[in-house]
N, C-alpha and C positions, 0 to 999 in steps of 0.2 A: 350568467348575469345575475347581479344580486337583484332579490325580490323588489327592493326599494327603487332600484333603477328602472326595472321592468314595469312596475307602476307608474313611476314619473313619465317614462316614454309613453305609455299607454295613455295616460291623461293628456299628455301632450299631442299625441296624433288626434284624440279626440277633438281637443280644443281647436286645432288648426284644420280639421277636415275639410272645410268648405274651400278654403284658399290654398291648401297644400301642407307641407311638411315643415316643420321647425325642430333642428336637433340642436341641443345646447350642451356644452360642458361648462367648466369654471370660466375658460377664456373664449370659447368659440361658439358660434352659433351659425347654423347652415339651414339655409331655407330652400326646401324644393317645391316647385310650384305644380299646379295639376296637370301640366303639360310635359311634366318629367325634367323640365330644365331647372339649373340652379339659378335662384334670382338673388341670392345673397349669401355672403361668407363674411360674417361680422366678427370682428376681434373686439371684445367686450372692454378690454383694459384701454384700449386706445379709441373705443368708441367709431370704429371706422369699418365701413364695407371695403373689403380688400379684392371685390370681385370686378374684373374688367367686363363692363356691361355692353361693349360695344360689337358683342359676338355672342353667338349661342354657348350656353355653358352647361354640360351634361353630366350627371353623375355617371351614366353610362349609356353608350350607344352600341349598336351590332354591325357586323359585316356579314351581308347575306349575299351570294351571288355576284360577288366583286362589287357590290354597292353598299353605302352606308345606309342603315335604317336608324332614323332618329325617333326617340319616345314619342308616342302620341298621348298618352295619360299616364297618371299615377293614383295609386289608392293605397291605404293603410289597411292591412289585415293581419290580426294576430301578431302584433309587433314587428311585422315585416313591411317591406314597401313593396307593393306590386306594380311594376313599371311595364307597360303594354306598348306593343310595336305593331305594324303591319302584319298580316296573315295571322292574326289571333295569337302572336308570340306573347308570352308574359314570362318576364324574370322577375323572381322574388329575391329581393335583397334585404338581409338582416343587418340593421344598425345596431351598433353597442355604444352607449356614453361612457366615456372613461374619464380618468382624472383631467387630462388635458387634450385628448383625442377622441375622433370619432372613428370607429371602424365600419367597414361595410363588406359583407360577404354575401355571394350568390349561393343559395340555398336550394333553389328550385328553378326549374325551367319546364314550361309547358310550351310544346311545339306541336299543335294538333296537325298541322299539314306537312310535318316532318320536313321543315325547310333546312338546308344546309347552312347552319350558323357557324361561319368561319371562325369568328372571334368576337369578344366583347371588348370593347374599350372602355377603362374608366376614364371619364374626360372627354375631350380636352375641356379644361377649366382655364378661363383667363384670370390672372392675378395682376392687379394694378399697383404693383412694387417695382418700381424702375431703378433698381440699384446694382443689385448682385444675384446673379443666378447660379446656384449650386447645382449644376445640370444633372451630374450623377446620383448625388444625395437624393434630388428632387426637393430642394427648398429654394424660396426666393425671398430676401430678406434686403433692409436697409439698415440705418443706424439704430432703428428703434425697433422695428416690428418684423416678424417672419411668418411664412406659412410654407407648409410643406407636406409632401405625399410620400409615405411609406408602403411598399407593397409587403405583404405579410407571409408569402410563401413563394417557393421557386417557380411554379408556373405562372405566377402573375409577374409580368416583365415590366420593370420601371422604365420604359422607352416608347418611342413612336413605333407601331407594329412594323415587323420587319417585312420587306417585299412591298410596302405601300409608300409611296412618295408622300412625304409631309407637305404641306400646303403652307408652311410657316417659315418664311424665310428668317434667318438668324439677324437680328440687329447688328449694325456695324460695330457698334460700341462693345459688343461681347465677343470676346475670342474663345467661343465654343471649342473644346478639343477634339470632341468626336462629332460624327453625323447624329442626327436627330434620333435614328433607330437605336442608338444606346443612351439616349439621355431622358431622364423622367421630368426634367424641367428644361425649358427652352425660351431663349429671350426673343420676343416680337416686340412690334411698335406698341409703345404704351405700357409695357410691362413684360410678362412671360406666361407660359402656359404650363400647367401640369398635366401628366397624362401617364397611364399603364394600361397593358392588357393582357389578355389571357386568350390562348389559340387552342382550338379543339382539335385533339390529335386522335380522334376515335375513328377516322377513315382516312383513307390516302389522300395526301393533298400533293400539289405541285408548284413550287416556287421558282421564281427567278432570282437567283442569287448566286454569290461569288463566281460571277462569269457564267454561269450556265442558265439557259432560259427555260429548261424543263427540269428542274431538279426533283425527283420523285422521292417525296418524303412518305415512308410505311406508317400505318398506325401504331401508336405505341402498344406494347404488349402487355400482358397480366403484371409483368413486374413493375410496371410504371402506372398501374390503376388509379392511383389518385391524382395523377397528373393528365390523364386522357381528357377529360371534359371541363367544361367551364364551371361546374358546380364546385364550389370551396374556393374560388378566386377571391382574394381578399385583400383590401387596402386599409390605410389608414391616414385620416387627413388631420393635421395639428397647427396650432397658431401660438405663438409665445413672443416674448420679447427676443431681440436680437441676442442678447448675452446668454439666453437660455435654451438656444437651439440643440447644444448637445445634451443638456439635461433631459429635454424633452424627448430626443431620439433614444436616449438610453432607457428611459421610462418605458418606451414602447418595445423597444429591443427585448426588456426583460420580461415585460408583461406577454408578450406574444412569442416568448421563446425562440427568437432569433439569434443566430450565433453572436456571441459576444466572448472572443478570445482576450486574454489577459497577458500583460507582461508585467513580471514582479508582482502579482497579485492584482493589478490595477487594469481597468479596461484600457486596452491599446490604444484608443483614441485618445485617452488622457495621460498615459506613462511618458515619462520624458525618457524612458530607454527603449522606447518602441522604435525609433528612427535614431540610430546611432551607429558607431564603426563596427564593422565587421572585416575580417580578412578572407579574401578569395584567392584559392590556389587550384590549379588545373586538376590535381588530384591529390587526395591526401592518403599516404599507404603507411606501412610499419616502418619504413626507412627514412620518411621524412617528417612523420606526427609530431616528434617532440620540438623540432626546430619550428615548425608550424604554430604550434601551441606556444612557444616561448615568444615568437614574434606577435601573435595576436594579443597575448597578455601584457607585452611590455607597450603597446600603442593603446592600451585601455579598450581592447575590443570586447565585445559580449560574445561573439562566436566567430568560429572558423567555419568555411564554406567551401565544399568541396564542387567545384564547377559541373563536372560530371563523372561521378565514379562507376556508372553502370555499364555492364557489358552491351544492353541493348535497351531501347525503350519497349514496353508491353509488359515482359516479365520483370525488368528492373531487378536483374541479380547483380550483385556487387563484382566489380572487376577482380578476379583471381581470389576471391573470398566469399564465404559463407556469410548469412546474417550474424551468426553467433560470433564469428571469427571478426567482422567488422565492429560489432558492438564492443567486444572486449578489447581489441587492440587500437580502435580510434575513439569510439564514443566514450567509453568508461576513462580512458587516459585524458581526455579533455574535460570530462566532468570532473575529474579530481583538481582541476584548475579552474572550476567554475565557468567553464567555457561549453556552451552547446555547439552541436555540429549541425550545419544545413547542408542541402544539396539542390541540384537543379533537376526538374522534371519539365516535359514539354507536353502538355494537354493529352490529346487524344492520336499524338505520333505514335506510330508502331515502326520499329525498326525492320526493314525488309529481311534481315537475316534472323529476327526474332520469331521463335517458334509459331507464335500467334498470327503470323502473317504468311504462313507457309501451308501448303496442303489445300486442296479444293474444298474440304470441310470448314477448315478454319477461314479462309476466303470468304465463302458464301455466309458463314455464321458471323463472323467478327468484323470484317471490314466494310468500308462505307462505300456505296455506289452512288451515281448521280442519276442516270437514266438508263434507257434500254430500247434497243431496236432490233432490226434482224438483218442478217447476210443478205446482200443482194445478189452475190455470185458465191459459185462453190470456192471453199479455200482449201487447197491440198497441204501437204508438208513441205513445198519449196519456200525457202526461207525469204527470197528476194520479192515475193509476190505482194500486190498492192491489196488492200481491202476495201471492197465497196460496199455501202451499207444503205438500207432503204430509206433511213432519215439521218443523215449524217451531221445535222446543224451543230449540237453540242460536242460531238466527237470532233468536229475538226476547228474547235476554239485552240486547242492547244496541245502539247504532248500529253500522253496519259497512258492507262492500262485499260485494256478490254478482256472481258472474260467472254470466250466462245465455248458453249458446252461446258467442259471441263478443264479448258485451256486457258491460260492468263497470257496475253500477248502485250508486248511493250510496243508503241507505235508513236508514230509523228506525222501531223498532218502533211500532205503533198503539197508543197506550195504552187506547183504547177498545174496541179490537176484538183481544184477546189471541191471538196467533198469526198476526195479518195485519201485513205490512210496509208502511210507506208510502214511496213513492218520493220522494226528496229530489231526486236529480239523475240522468239517464241519459248514456251513452255516454261517461262518464268516461276518463281514463288513455287518451284518443286511440282508444277504440273505438267501433264504429259502431252507433247505435241501429238497433234492427230488432224485428220481431215476432215472437214466440216461442211455440210450442205447448206445451198442457199436457203434462207427461211429460218435458220438456225437463231436463237435468241443470242443478242450480244448485249452485255452490260458493260457501262462506262465507270470506270473508277479513277477518280480525280488525281492527277499527279502532284507531287511534292512540289511545293513554292519555295523550297529551301534547300541547303546543302545537306540536308540531314539523311537522304536516301531512305524514305519512310513511305509507308502507306498510312492511310487514315482509319482509324476504328470508328465502329459504328457506335449508336447510343448504348448497345450492350457491353461492347469493349471498353465504353467509358467507365461502366460499372466496376469492371473486372479491373481496371487502372485505379480507380479509387480505393478499392478494397486493398489492392496491393500495396498503395502509398500509406493507408491507414497501418497497414501491418508493419511498414517499416519505421512509422511513428511509434507505434505500440510496442514492438517487439525488438528493433534493433537501436530504439532511443534517439533517431533523428529529432530534432525540435526546432528546424527552420528551414522553409523551402521555397523556392521561387516556382511559381507555376507560369512557366513561358509557353507562349503559343496559345494562350487560350482562346484566340480567335480561331483556331483549328476545329473549335466545336462547331463552327458552322458548317464544317466539311461533313457533319452527320446529318444536315438538312433542318435541324431543329433549332438553329440559330442561338439565341440567347438563354434560351431552356436548357440547350445541351451544356451549355458553359456553367449554368446554375447548377446542374445536376450534377456534374463531375466534382465541382467543389463542395457540394453540399453534401454529397455522400461520404466524401472524405472526411469533412467536418465531424458528421454524426457517427463516424465509426471510430474516431481517435479518442482515446481514453483521457488524454491530459489537454485541456483546452489553454494550457500556458505554452504558448510557442510564438514565434515570428515568422510570418509568411508575407509574399507580395505575389503580384502577377503581372503578367506583359501588360495589362491595362486593368481599369476599374469598370464594373458594371454597378448597376443599383444595387444588386445582391452581394457581388464580392466586395463592395464597400464595407460590408459586416465581416467577412471571414478574413480579408487581409490587414495586416497592421500597418503597413507601409507600401509604397511603391518607388522603386528607383527612377531616377529621371532619365536613365538610358543606359546601355550597355555599352558605353564608350571604352575603348582600351587606350585612350590617348593619355600622355603624361599628364601628371597634376596641373599643370599651367596649360589648360585645354585651349584649342584655338578659339577665337572670338565668336565667329558664326555658331557654332556650337554651344557656346556659353549663352548667347544671346536667345537662341531657340529654347534653350531649357530653362532659362530665368523667365522669359518673357511668356512661355506657353505653359509649360509644366507647372513652375513652381506657384503662379497665380492659381491654377486649376486645382491643385491641392488644397490650397489656403481656402479658397471659396467653398470647397466640398469638405470642410473640416476634416483633412486627413494628414497623418504625421508626413513630413517632407524628407525625402534623400536626395543627394548630389549625383548619384550614378556611380558606374564602375570606373575609379580612377586607377590608371595604371601605373604601377610602381615598378620602374626599370631600373637595370643596372647602373645607369648614369643619372637616375634621378638626384636632384641637388637639394640642399637645404633651404636655399631661396625658392625653390618650387613649392617645397613642403609648406613653409611659411604662407605662400601665396595661397594654397589650397586651405590652410587651416583658418585664414582670415575669410575666405568665402564661406566656409562652414558656419564658422561664428556670426557673420552677419545675417545670415538667412536662418541661423538656429537650425540647422538640418546635420544629418548624419550623411555617411559615405560607404562604399564598398572600397577597400583597399585591395586592388587585384595585382596579385604576384605575375610579374612580368620580368623576371630578373631580380626579385628583392635580394636573395642571398648571394648575389655576386656584387652587391653594391657595397664599396667598402665604407659607405657612410650610414649604413641600415640601421644601426643602434641610435644614432643620433636622430635619424629620421623617425623611428618610432616614438621617441621621446618628444619630439615637436609636435607629432600627430596627437600624442596623449595629452600634452599641456593645453593645445588648443581645446581639446575636447572637454578637459575638466574645467578651463575658463569658462567657456560657453555654458556648461551645465551651471556653474555657479553665477551665471547672468552678471557678469562683470563689466560688459560693454553697453554703454548707454546708446539710445537710439540714434543719435548723432556719430558716434562713432561706428556703429553697425552700417549705418549708411555711407559713411566714408569707404569703409571696408568692401562694401558690395561694389565699388567702381572697378572695372575689369583691369585698369592698369595700375592700380594702387598696390605698393609694395609695403609689406608689414614684416615685423620680427617680433615674438613673444618669448620671453626668457622668464622663469620661475624666480620669485624672491621667497615667499613662503609657501610650502608645499600645500597645493589645493586652495589657497586663499588670496593670494597677491602675486602680482606679475609686472614685469617692465613691458610696456607695449610701444614700439618703435614705428613711428610712421616715416618710411623710408624716402618717400617722395619729398615730404615737407622738410625732412631731417629733424624732427621733433619726437619727444618720448614722454610718457607719463605714466603714473603708476595706476593700475585698474585693480581693484580689489572686491572680494566678497563683502556681502553686507553683514556677514556672521561675525561675531566677536569671538575670539580664541581666548578663553580665560586662563588657558595655560601660559599666555604670553605676557599675563598681568602680573604686578609685582605681589609678594605675599604668599605666594602659591608654596605649599610644602609637599614634598614628595617622599614617601616611604615605602619599603617592601619587605617581604620576609626574608630576604637574604641582603647581606651586606656586601655581596661580591661586585655588584655592578655600579657603575656611574649613573646614578639615576637622572643627573641633570640632561642626560642624551636625549630623553623623552621630550623635552621642551626646547630643543636647540635649533628649531626651524630647518632641520635637515633629515632626509631620509636616505643618507649615504649608507648602503649596506656594509661598508667597512667599518661603521661605527654604531653597533648595537648594544645594549645593555641586557645583561641576564638577571633577570629577577629571581631566579632559582631553579632548582631541579624538580620534576613531578609536580605535586600540588603547591602553587606558589602564588602571592598576590603582590600587587603594587597598588598602593593607595594615595589619593590625591586630596588634599585640603586646599580648598580655592580661597578660604580665609574670609569668604562671606556667603550668604544665601544668594543664590542666582538661579534664573531661569535656564535651563538647558533642554536644547531641541534635538541634538545629535551629538553623537562622539565618533571621531574617526580615528582608527589606529593604523599605523604602519609597523608591520613585524618583518620576519625574513621572507621577503615576497619574490625574490628572483627565482626559486625553484617551487614557489607555489605551497609552502608549508601549510599543514592543516593541522590546527590546534586542538586539543581534546580539552574537556573540562573548563570551557570558556563560559565564565559567569560575570557579568557587569551589574554592580549595584549601586544606587544612589542613597544618600541618606542626609538628614539634617544634623546627625550627631557622631562623633568619632566612634563610638561603639558599634555603629550601623545596627542598632536596635530598630525594628520594623523598617527595614529597608525596601526599596522599590528595585525589583530585577527587572532591567530591561532585556536582557538577554542571558540564556542559559542552555547550553548544549551538553552540560554534564550529564550524561545518560545514566551513568553508573554512581552518581553522588561521590565522586573522588573527593571533592572539596568540602562535603558535608552541608552544602548551602541548598540542598533539595535536588530531585531528580529533573533534569530539564528535558524539553520537548524540541527546543531549536535545532537545526542542522548544522552538522560541520561545514566550514567554509574554507575556500583556499586564499590564501593571503595574496593581495593583489597590488601592482604597480601603484594604482590610483587610490590605494589604503581601502580598508573596510569601513564604511558607514554604518553606523547603529543608530537608528531613528529613535527619539525620545518624545513621548507624547507630552511636551511642554511641562516635564517636571522641575520643580524648584529644588535645589539641594545644595549643600556646601562641600559634602565628602562623596568621591567617587572611589570605587574599589573594585579592581579588574583580577579575576582569578584565571589561572591557566594550569594545565597539568601535562605539558610537554607536546610534542608534534609528532607526525609520522617520521619526521627526520631525526629527531633527538629528544632526550628527556629534557634539555634546557629550555626555558622560556625566554626567547629573545624579543625585545621590543626596540624599534627605530624611533618612532615619534607618537605622540598622543596629543589629539586637539579635542577640547570641551568646547562646543559650540554653542551660540546663543540663537541661531535662527537658521532656517532654511531658506536656500535661494528662490527668488520668486519665479513664477512662468514667465517665459518670454513670448511676446506678441510677435506674430509673423512680421517680417520686414516686406511692407507693400510698396516697393518702388512703383509698382504696375499695380494698380487695382482695377474692380471693373465699376467704379463709380462714374456714371454718366451725368449724375444729378449735380455734382460737384462744379464750382465755378473754375474754369480752366484759364491759363494765362497764356496769351498770344507771345510766344518766345522771341518772334520775328521781329517785334518793335523796337528792341534794343539791339538788335544784330547789324552786322555790315553786309551788304548786298553786293554781288559781283556778277558778271556774265560773259559768255565769251564771245557774242555779238550784240550790238546794239547799246545805244545810249541811255543814260538815266537810270541805271540800274536801281538805284537807291530809292527809287519811286514806288518799288514794290513793297517797302516796310516803312512807308511814311505815314500810314494809318489815314491814308485818303483814298477814296474811290475815284476822285476827279483827275488824278495824275496817272500816267501810264509809262511803263517800259515796253517798247517795242521792237520786236526781232526783224533786223535788216539784212539777213542772210538767208539764203536757200539751202545752205549746209545744215547739217545737224547743229544744233544751239542748245545751250545750257544756261539757265540761270540759277543763282543759288544765295542762300544767307549764311552767313557764319554766326551762330548765336552767342558765341565767346567761350563757351564751356560745354564739356558734355552734359547732356541732359536726356531724360526719358520724354518720348513724344507719342501722343496717342492720336492726334487727328492733324491734318494739312488741309487748309482751303485754299483754293486757287479762285481768285476773283478776276474773270477774264475782262479784256476791254471790249469795245463796242464792235470790234471787227469781229471776224470769223475766228472760230476755235480749230485747233489742231485735230487731225484724224486720230492722233494717239499721243500719250506722254508714258515717261517712266520717271518714277521717283527714285532718286538714289541717297544715300548717307553716307558720311564719313566720320572718323574721330580726329582724323590729322590735315584733312584737306589734300592728301595724297592718294591713298586708297579708298575706294569708292565700292560701296556695296549697292547691289539693287534690291529695293524694296517691294516695288510693285509695277505693274504696266498697266494703263488704262486705255482701252479703245473707245472712240467715239460712237454717238454722238455724246459730248461733254455738256454738262449743264454750265449756265453762265456762272453759277458759282459751284464749284466742284469740290465735294468734301470726301476726303479720303481717310478712312480709318486705318491707322496704323499702331503697330506694337514696335516702337525703335526705342532702344535702350543704350545710354552711353554714348551717345553721338553729337557732334557738334556742327557738322555741316548738314543742310538739306539742299538737294540739287534737283530742279525741274528740268527734264530733258525733251525738247521738242524734235521731232522728226525732220527729215529733209522737205523742203518745200513749205516752210512755215513763215516764209517771209511776210511781214504786214501784221502777223498776230501779235497782241499786247496783252499785258498783265497789270492789273490795276493795284492789287494787293496780294502777296503770298503770306498767309497765316500759319504759323505753327504753333500748335497748341499741345501743353503738358495734360 
């Protein structure tokens, strides 16, 4: 801490010692009273206390002997906050005042009675902002203001403590994606709470988790010394304007040395290339690598991704290849086309045929076990004999493995004899079948819940897996990875800490932080390490079925948006019968939501239309990146049943967009001006061989290229006037990914190019005499190569080249000199989390109908004095047709004065023929029953009453957007 900050903090403490402590930064003021509770979190810019004051708010509290201990008093001492609890426990917390945040770190613990402090919780702190909750990032915000919490190391978990039931129910308006034990922020009545915790792992602990009541968690060893105790647990609290959330988070990330991976040199939370197209194939090998590379390149993808190239999990050896062979024949070949290679890995899964999971030494040292008991009876060598245990509780839950002495046994619970295990196989994992006496120790090893036939690595095995995956990045050259099955970390017993540790060890061990990675889910910590998360591993065709689409749009997409995370559309299956129409459908949805997708090979190369499909994917991707679709068009394209078609007019700049439902079309185009298309442009070159007009003919046909000469050659462009240039895009011979040497691009305001501005130079040997360049060679791309310019004014452009890896000729297809860059697109929030906005009752303009009973129209006549009454004891429904598909967030049923039904079902439909069940409610029902829903693209809402509902009446049925 800077001396001035320390002095200021000290004076601040002294000034407030009577009434408590007030900590202040540029935008934030936090006041902690003498009883240890927070009384104010004040945003200075808005002059507003953001604290929810109808509940106690703690900086910290403790969990001791399964009970919460609240602070009793607070004192300032030596620039620390001394917080006192029962039994003379004192926790010393060091605050630091930074530019836009305040950090708090536990630096000392006095525990004279040696109480078992299981954990410390930061918070819970109530926040009086009731708009949007970024539950994973730990931020609460409305249209103007935000307050957030960040944990600053992996042992401080941004969530509700594992194994302790949260007392905070989620508000109905907020569609949280995970349970509270995964969330740093949580919506509650009146606002939200933020909290984190750190658990003491210096001694053995027993938790109820992942289906086991007595999961024994061993103390962390010396290898994890920094994470064993509560000392060092650290958080940051910040407040800022809504639009500055990412800026503030990045400031904390940089200052506190949290993970900050990049994509194309830019923090991957901001880079437009983080969430984009990539191509998945089941495995990449020397026989198919070239066509896989060509496919990925043609569709405009950034990477090729081998779904699972390993012989086993644990060692992660490549199938039929050494690391060096894989690098040379896969990684380097892809790299020559500027494509990275990715792969799939699955947390602490260890294949049962992997050497790490075989042999008694490896099992005891590397595999995770749950609990232990003892044999109740002698166990001979006979295979069919049952096993009886002294305490069979956790063993009887499900199929599993047990270790008796030095033998591993596969068992299943005996359904006819509770508490008895039936042997399925003995001597597994290369252990020896033997006789065992009553009283022998028996350890339970969890069974796989998947199809992978695995065992679960323990916390030490996690480290080995992390090191191996880092080695694959550093030495093999993989630059993309999906961390699947991260929840498997909970099978170590250490919960979210094990997940954090697995990913953190890998991140800290890789040399190059320029990568693309995702995981099976986000946690507060992996929000930093992952660049995107795919919406789901669907292998369905491009035009996915509607329930799946609704689930992902309504649950996943808003979740990523409100947590400021790049969005993806999932794994989309490319089949041998995939059509052009299906591809346009997918492209329109990617453009509508401004997201990427994984294109998964399920018959790609047997599809006779594959090249056209690749081209369609590429054009939608480029158009999306050029931000050519306005918000109204994006909203229309997002409708599930909408059909569109996009064809290119001018490469990378304009397209014809056809709305096939409405049978209309329009031109959509980039805001950029291409000066090559304007009158008065003059083009010259160092050779008279080629037709230079080709480079401005608005075509990238590879059969129509101009040659500007052999060896060191140049092409020069006179725009006829001085203009501001923001980027230059060039297409050359891209089908084979030619790599040109000696590329130099210069801008000038005079034809002699005296004192030019060089925007690119990869001429490492100064072949052209324009100076030695430091830029890298690159592969020509179907999307063209973009050279960013820092807003330079110029009239003259000269492009040098000295041949490629394919030829000494210098071929060019098209050149664009562009005036601007595309603007960033805002997320399309058809569904948001704003419960403060005024909603509209869609039912008022709809048509009502019912299966039984007269006067159905009374349920949407905007009067509580008129009723529809059910006149049958059969199952009955009443519905409203709102006229067109809409999104719906809330349904309100105002019952009549008579009795209410024992239960109801809510159904929805887009066509009045096929209905989907949204929810079931059981009584007793309130006179005004409010039902929070997330319904997208539906026209009909139906309330279904059960048998025996005769005489029940409804005054009004409200359907709110």
